[in-house]
C-alpha positions in Angstrom: 0.0 0.0 0.0 1.3 3.4 -1.0 1.4 6.0 1.8 -0.1 9.4 1.1 1.8 12.6 1.9 -1.4 13.8 3.6 -1.9 11.6 6.6 -5.6 12.1 7.1 -6.3 11.1 3.5 -5.7 7.4 4.4 -8.5 7.4 6.9 -11.1 9.2 4.7 -10.1 8.6 1.1 -13.5 8.6 -0.6 -15.1 11.5 1.3 -12.1 13.8 1.0 -11.5 13.2 -2.6 -15.2 14.0 -3.3 -14.9 17.1 -1.2 -11.8 18.1 -3.0 -13.6 17.7 -6.4 -16.5 19.7 -5.2 -14.4 22.6 -3.9 -12.4 22.6 -7.2 -15.7 22.7 -9.2 -17.0 25.6 -7.0 -13.8 27.6 -7.4 -13.9 27.1 -11.2 -17.5 28.3 -11.3 -16.7 31.5 -9.3 -13.2 32.2 -10.5 -13.1 30.6 -14.0 -10.4 28.4 -15.3 -6.9 29.0 -16.5 -6.5 32.5 -17.9 -10.1 33.5 -17.3 -10.3 34.4 -13.6 -13.9 35.5 -13.9 -13.2 39.2 -13.3 -15.3 40.3 -16.2 -18.0 37.5 -16.2 -21.4 39.0 -15.6 -24.2 36.7 -14.4 -27.2 38.6 -13.1 -29.1 37.3 -10.1 -32.7 36.3 -10.4 -35.7 35.2 -8.4 -38.6 33.0 -9.5 -41.8 33.3 -7.5 -45.3 31.9 -7.9 -48.5 33.8 -7.2 -52.1 32.5 -7.5 -52.5 33.7 -11.1 -48.9 33.8 -12.5 -45.2 33.0 -12.2 -42.9 35.9 -11.9 -39.2 36.1 -12.7 -37.2 39.2 -11.6 -33.7 39.8 -12.7 -31.2 42.3 -11.3 -29.6 44.2 -14.2 -28.0 47.3 -12.7 -26.7 49.9 -15.2 -28.5 48.4 -18.1 -31.3 49.7 -20.3 -34.4 47.9 -21.6 -33.0 47.8 -25.1 -29.9 46.0 -23.8 -32.0 43.0 -22.8 -33.7 40.2 -24.9 -36.6 38.1 -23.5 -37.7 35.0 -25.5 -39.9 32.0 -24.9 -38.9 29.0 -26.9 -39.6 25.2 -26.4 -41.2 25.7 -23.0 -38.3 27.8 -21.6 -37.8 31.5 -20.8 -34.5 32.9 -22.1 -33.2 36.2 -20.9 -30.0 37.5 -22.5 -28.1 40.7 -23.1 -24.9 42.4 -22.7 -23.7 44.8 -20.0 -21.1 47.2 -21.4 -17.8 47.9 -19.8 -17.5 51.4 -18.5 -14.8 53.3 -20.4 -12.1 54.8 -18.3 -12.1 58.6 -18.5 -8.9 60.6 -19.0 -7.5 62.1 -15.9 -8.8 59.2 -13.8 -6.8 56.4 -12.3 -8.6 53.2 -11.5 -7.4 51.7 -8.2 -10.0 48.9 -7.9 -12.4 47.4 -10.4 -15.0 45.0 -9.2 -18.0 45.8 -11.4 -18.6 43.1 -13.9 -19.6 43.3 -17.5 -20.1 41.1 -20.5 -22.7 39.0 -22.2 -25.1 36.8 -20.3 -27.8 34.3 -20.9 -30.2 32.8 -18.4 -32.7 30.1 -19.0 -35.7 29.1 -16.8 -37.8 26.1 -17.7 -41.5 27.0 -17.6 -44.0 24.7 -16.0 -46.4 23.1 -18.5 -49.3 25.1 -17.1 -47.9 28.5 -18.3 -49.7 30.7 -20.8 -46.8 31.5 -23.1 -48.8 33.8 -25.4 -49.6 36.4 -22.7 -46.2 36.8 -21.1 -45.3 40.4 -20.2 -41.9 42.0 -19.4 -41.3 45.3 -17.6 -38.0 47.0 -16.8 -37.8 49.5 -13.9 -35.0 50.8 -11.7 -32.5 48.2 -13.1 -34.8 45.2 -12.4 -36.4 43.2 -15.2 -39.7 41.6 -14.2 -41.2 38.9 -16.4 -44.8 37.8 -15.6 -46.0 34.5 -17.0 -49.7 33.9 -16.4 -50.9 30.4 -15.3 -53.4 28.6 -17.5 -56.9 28.4 -16.2 -56.6 24.7 -15.3 -54.0 25.3 -12.6 -55.3 28.5 -11.0 -56.6 27.9 -7.5 -60.3 27.7 -7.1 -62.2 28.7 -4.0 -64.6 25.9 -2.9 -67.4 27.0 -0.7 -67.9 25.0 2.5 -71.6 24.2 3.2 -73.0 23.7 6.7 
């Protein structure tokens, strides 16, 4: 049996190698791989909520305009894409820290089968895109009266 240079690995070989792989995958997702350290990657955050009559998807798109965003429904999925432009450095300014991200993005949300794709609405206000997807009549909750 070959001894490992890491003594605890012999006692927990399977769990720690799995943990190592998961941490590596996580780091690649956040930091990128190789030359791409993810400093310019822009992935907007989104929320998906359900109301009685509709599903609602809200996406944070700070610094963007409605014309920079595309919303499509195709094959039972909602696609939101666009590009956040890099801010151009002004002459006479020196950048000391750059953390704001830019670039192209594409998000896809699978719609439930009970969505009315023909009546979807999208609104953009204060840097937040809100897409409202009405539910079909079959899945809307119905009030059932209770008789005495």
